[in-house]
C-alpha positions in Angstrom: 97.0 115.6 81.1 100.0 113.3 80.8 100.8 110.8 83.5 104.2 108.9 83.8 103.9 105.5 85.6 107.3 104.3 87.0 106.9 100.5 87.7 104.9 98.4 85.4 104.0 95.4 87.5 100.5 94.5 88.8 99.7 98.0 90.0 101.5 100.1 87.5 100.3 98.1 84.4 96.6 98.3 85.6 96.8 101.8 86.5 98.3 102.7 83.1 95.6 100.9 81.2 92.7 102.4 83.3 94.0 105.9 83.1 94.5 105.6 79.5 90.8 104.2 79.3 89.8 107.5 80.9 91.6 109.5 78.2 94.9 110.4 79.7 98.2 110.0 77.9 100.3 107.6 79.8 104.1 107.1 79.5 105.4 103.8 81.1 108.8 103.3 82.7 110.2 100.0 83.9 113.8 98.6 83.9 112.3 95.1 83.1 112.5 95.0 79.2 110.1 92.0 79.1 107.4 94.1 80.9 108.3 97.1 78.6 108.1 95.3 75.3 104.9 93.5 76.2 103.1 96.8 77.1 104.6 98.5 74.0 103.1 95.8 71.9 99.8 96.1 73.7 100.1 92.9 75.7 99.8 92.4 79.5 103.0 91.3 81.2 100.8 89.7 83.9 97.8 87.3 84.1 94.9 89.7 84.8 91.4 89.4 83.3 90.6 92.1 80.7 94.1 93.8 80.9 95.3 92.6 77.5 92.4 94.1 75.7 92.7 97.4 77.8 96.3 97.7 77.1 95.9 97.0 73.4 93.2 99.6 73.1 95.4 102.2 74.8 98.4 101.5 72.6 96.3 101.4 69.4 94.8 104.8 70.4 98.2 106.2 71.0 97.4 106.9 74.6 100.0 104.5 76.1 103.7 104.7 75.2 107.0 103.6 76.7 110.0 105.8 77.4 113.0 106.4 79.6 112.5 107.9 83.0 114.0 111.3 82.1 111.8 111.7 79.1 108.8 110.5 81.0 109.3 113.0 83.9 109.8 115.8 81.5 106.6 115.2 79.6 104.4 114.3 82.5 102.0 116.4 84.7 101.7 113.7 87.2 104.5 111.1 87.9 103.1 108.1 89.7 105.5 105.7 91.5 104.2 102.2 91.5 107.3 100.0 92.2 107.1 97.0 94.6 107.8 97.5 98.2 108.5 93.8 99.2 109.4 92.4 102.6 112.9 92.3 103.8 114.1 89.3 105.9 113.2 90.9 109.1 109.7 91.7 108.0 110.4 95.4 107.4 109.8 97.0 104.0 112.5 96.9 101.4 112.5 100.4 99.9 115.4 99.8 97.6 113.4 100.1 94.4 111.2 103.0 95.8 114.4 105.0 96.7 116.3 104.2 93.6 113.4 105.6 91.2 112.8 108.5 93.6 116.4 109.7 93.2 116.1 109.1 89.4 112.9 111.1 89.2 114.4 113.8 91.2 117.5 114.1 89.1 115.2 114.3 86.0 112.9 116.9 87.4 113.4 120.1 85.1 113.6 123.5 86.6 111.5 125.0 83.9 108.7 126.7 86.0 106.2 123.9 85.1 104.4 122.4 88.1 104.6 118.5 88.2 103.3 116.3 91.0 105.2 113.2 92.0 102.8 110.8 93.5 103.5 107.6 95.5 101.2 104.9 94.6 103.3 102.1 96.0 102.4 100.7 99.5 104.5 102.5 102.2 104.3 102.9 105.9 103.1 106.3 107.5 106.0 108.7 107.2 107.8 107.2 104.3 106.7 109.9 101.8 107.5 112.8 104.1 110.7 111.5 105.7 112.3 109.6 102.8 110.7 110.5 99.5 110.5 114.1 99.9 114.2 114.7 101.0 115.5 112.4 98.3 113.4 114.3 95.6 114.6 117.7 96.9 118.2 116.7 97.2 118.4 115.1 93.8 116.6 118.0 92.1 117.6 121.0 94.0 113.9 122.1 94.0 111.5 122.3 96.8 108.3 120.2 97.1 105.1 122.2 97.4 106.8 125.1 95.6 108.6 123.9 92.5 106.9 120.5 92.2 104.0 118.6 93.9 104.2 115.7 96.2 101.2 113.5 96.9 100.2 109.8 97.7 97.5 107.8 95.9 97.2 104.4 97.5 95.7 101.5 95.4 93.0 99.2 96.4 93.4 96.8 93.4 92.8 93.2 94.1 94.6 90.7 91.7 92.0 88.9 89.5 89.5 91.8 89.7 91.8 94.9 89.5 90.1 96.6 86.4 86.7 96.3 88.1 88.2 97.5 91.4 89.5 100.6 89.7 86.4 101.4 87.8 84.0 100.7 90.8 86.1 102.1 93.5 84.3 103.4 96.7 86.7 106.3 96.9 89.9 107.6 95.5 92.3 108.6 98.2 94.8 111.4 97.7 97.3 112.3 100.4 98.6 115.8 100.0 100.0 118.8 102.1 99.1 121.4 99.5 95.8 121.9 97.5 97.7 122.3 94.1 99.3 118.8 94.3 95.9 117.3 95.2 94.1 119.0 92.3 96.8 117.8 89.8 96.3 114.2 91.0 92.5 114.7 90.8 92.9 115.9 87.1 94.6 112.5 86.3 91.3 110.9 87.3 88.9 113.2 85.5 85.9 111.1 84.3 86.3 108.6 87.2 83.1 108.2 89.1 84.5 107.5 92.6 84.5 110.4 95.1 87.8 111.9 96.3 89.1 111.8 99.7 92.0 114.4 100.0 93.7 113.8 103.3 97.0 114.2 105.1 99.9 112.1 103.5 100.5 110.0 106.6 96.8 109.2 106.9 96.6 108.1 103.3 99.6 105.8 103.8 98.0 104.4 106.9 94.6 103.5 105.1 96.0 100.8 102.8 97.7 99.1 105.8 94.4 99.3 107.7 92.4 97.9 104.9 94.9 94.9 104.4 95.4 94.3 108.1 91.5 94.1 108.5 91.2 91.8 105.3 93.8 89.4 106.7 92.3 89.5 110.1 88.8 88.6 108.8 90.2 85.6 106.8 92.1 84.4 109.9 88.9 85.0 112.1 86.8 82.9 109.7 89.3 80.3 109.5 89.7 80.0 113.3 85.9 79.8 113.8 85.7 77.2 111.1 88.4 75.0 112.7 86.8 75.2 116.1 83.4 74.5 114.7 84.7 71.5 112.8 86.2 70.0 116.1 82.8 70.4 117.6 80.9 68.7 114.9 79.8 72.0 113.3 80.1 73.0 109.7 82.1 76.2 109.9 80.7 77.5 106.6 77.1 77.4 107.8 78.2 79.3 111.0 79.9 82.1 109.0 76.9 82.3 106.5 74.6 83.0 109.4 77.2 85.5 110.9 77.5 87.5 107.8 73.7 87.6 107.2 73.7 90.4 109.8 74.8 93.1 107.5 73.9 95.7 110.0 76.3 94.7 112.7 78.7 92.1 111.1 79.8 94.3 108.3 80.2 92.6 104.9 80.9 89.1 103.8 84.0 89.9 101.9 87.0 87.8 103.3 84.7 86.3 105.9 84.5 82.8 104.1 86.4 80.0 105.6 89.1 78.5 103.4 92.9 78.0 103.2 95.5 80.3 104.6 95.8 83.8 103.2 98.9 84.7 100.9 99.8 86.9 98.1 102.0 90.0 97.8 99.9 92.2 100.1 98.4 90.8 103.2 101.4 88.9 104.7 103.8 91.8 103.8 101.7 94.4 105.1 100.9 92.7 108.4 104.7 92.0 108.8 105.5 95.7 108.1 102.9 96.9 110.8 104.1 94.3 113.4 107.7 95.1 112.7 107.1 98.9 113.1 105.1 98.2 116.4 107.9 96.1 117.7 110.4 98.7 117.2 108.3 101.4 118.8 107.1 99.2 121.8 103.5 99.3 120.6 101.7 96.1 121.6 99.5 94.7 118.7 98.7 91.2 120.0 95.8 90.6 117.6 97.8 91.5 114.5 100.8 89.4 115.7 98.3 86.7 116.4 96.9 86.9 112.9 100.2 85.9 111.3 100.6 83.1 113.7 97.0 82.0 113.2 97.5 82.0 109.4 100.7 79.8 110.0 98.9 77.4 112.2 95.9 77.2 109.6 98.6 76.3 106.9 99.9 73.6 109.1 96.3 72.3 109.5 96.2 71.8 105.7 99.6 69.9 105.8 98.3 67.5 108.4 95.0 66.9 106.4 97.2 65.9 103.4 99.4 63.6 105.6 96.3 62.1 107.2 95.0 61.2 103.8 97.7 58.7 103.5 98.4 58.6 99.8 101.9 59.3 98.4 100.8 60.4 95.0 99.1 63.8 95.3 97.3 66.1 92.8 97.4 69.6 93.8 94.8 71.6 92.2 95.7 75.3 92.4 99.2 77.1 92.8 98.7 80.9 92.7 97.3 82.4 95.9 93.9 83.0 94.5 91.9 82.4 91.3 92.4 84.6 88.2 95.9 85.6 88.9 99.3 83.9 88.3 100.8 85.5 91.3 102.8 82.9 93.2 104.3 85.2 95.8 103.8 83.8 99.3 101.0 81.6 98.0 100.1 78.9 100.6 99.8 76.4 97.8 103.5 77.0 96.8 104.5 76.5 100.4 102.3 73.3 100.6 103.9 72.0 97.4 107.4 72.7 98.6 106.6 71.0 102.0 105.2 67.8 100.1 108.1 67.7 97.7 110.5 67.9 100.6 108.8 64.9 102.4 109.0 62.7 99.5 105.5 62.9 98.0 105.0 62.4 94.3 103.4 65.6 93.3 101.5 66.7 90.1 100.1 70.3 89.9 97.3 71.6 87.7 96.6 75.5 87.6 95.0 77.0 84.5 96.1 80.5 85.7 99.9 79.7 85.9 102.3 79.4 82.8 105.9 79.3 83.8 107.0 80.8 80.5 105.1 84.0 81.3 106.2 84.5 85.0 108.2 87.7 85.3 110.1 89.7 87.9 109.6 89.1 91.7 106.9 86.5 90.8 109.4 84.4 88.8 112.3 84.8 91.4 109.8 83.7 94.3 108.9 80.4 92.5 112.6 79.7 91.4 113.6 80.1 95.1 110.7 77.9 96.6 109.7 75.6 93.8 112.5 75.4 91.2 111.2 72.3 89.5 107.8 73.8 88.8 108.0 73.1 85.0 108.3 69.3 85.8 105.4 69.5 88.4 102.9 71.5 86.5 100.6 69.8 84.0 98.1 71.3 81.6 95.4 68.6 81.9 93.2 68.4 85.0 92.0 64.9 84.0 95.7 63.5 83.8 96.7 65.1 87.1 93.5 63.8 88.9 93.6 60.4 87.4 97.2 59.7 88.6 96.6 60.6 92.2 95.8 58.8 95.4 94.9 62.1 97.1 93.4 65.1 95.5 94.2 68.5 97.2 92.2 71.6 96.3 93.9 75.0 97.3 91.7 77.4 95.2 88.5 77.4 93.2 87.8 78.0 89.5 84.7 76.9 87.4 86.2 73.7 86.0 86.4 72.2 89.6 82.5 72.3 89.9 82.6 69.0 88.0 85.5 67.5 89.8 83.4 64.9 91.6 82.8 63.3 88.2 86.5 62.7 87.7 87.1 61.0 91.0 87.5 57.2 91.5 86.0 55.3 94.4 89.6 55.0 96.0 90.7 58.6 95.8 90.7 60.8 98.9 90.0 64.5 98.6 91.4 67.2 100.8 89.3 70.3 100.1 90.8 73.5 101.6 88.4 76.0 99.9 85.0 74.3 100.0 84.0 73.2 96.5 80.2 73.1 96.3 78.9 69.5 96.1 82.2 67.9 96.3 81.6 66.7 99.9 78.5 64.6 98.7 80.5 63.2 95.7 83.5 61.9 97.8 81.5 60.9 100.9 83.8 59.4 103.6 86.9 60.0 101.4 86.5 63.8 101.8 88.2 66.0 104.3 87.4 69.7 104.6 89.6 72.1 106.6 86.9 73.8 108.4 83.7 71.9 107.7 
């Protein structure tokens, strides 16, 4: 079994490493030569725990290689498309990269009688594979999907910062397919994987990913709204949500139901915008999902107001990527907060152990260059130096080093805690402000 993976970003690189770990032969394709060279050398092009080691193992064993798209398509049994599908200015999906590689794959499909399955792993709205990908492949190749080549979808459920564990411990592997032969070929790519298969209609498989992310985003917004209301009534929102999620029979699971700062990243905002944009165009009312984006924006503004209320003009911002264990800055609320503070004349110093400007690539680098072009001047490697020079310390995400932050604070420094660092409230006393507690 040979698998070609077109697009070596967060999803593609992790999928390549994990499939190679299962024993597959993986051929990676990407137009970004920095990513290509990194993976060819057995290094991760992104910050993701464990990925360096897994890629190095795959390259050393000869199971991971890099090649041009025509060579990859010719050799592969399964061709996985894992390119980005970012938001357009309207909120709709930008399918430029997806359609470009689809046409390239179609043009490279040989009419040699060998059955290959093209699999869309990118996040796309229902109907995209049937209405756009299938016709593009058939037109470029002159072949027929389902007869000459297979067509399937295989949505990913990989969280940045824990994606390898999410792959290995998946609750299910979803395959969307209109024919059994295509589904079986994708199943073969996962041979040795423990997760049960769910083979469903293509449109349903496309919808599952959006449903998951819409629910995750809604849970975050719900917990944040409850915590904000609780705080205004003299109640600790964290305690309320702890008790709420203790009911694991009716209140589902605690994942995402922990009060903190606004959600961000490359998935939740983008997928909510895509759903609401489609709903608006088709006259479907989705007030909760529309409200979730508005709620998230309002929660971001609560954080801004807390920083302004603290009064200090010299601010230490602890955390920049949208969550721990990743360097992904796309749509991070911390980047938006930094941009706002700089624009209002605050003297800002940032510390984030996950972010190294020299290693940012692709859309991640473009985003920060557009929103925080002077990041190199603002980012500092020493937590102690950043904290010691600040009047106000603002925390936007958590990592182990911050558990001892209380020991670094002076008696005059104010703290704005947007994530809820354990014990910090007691250390800072009346100089402490939590966003929902």
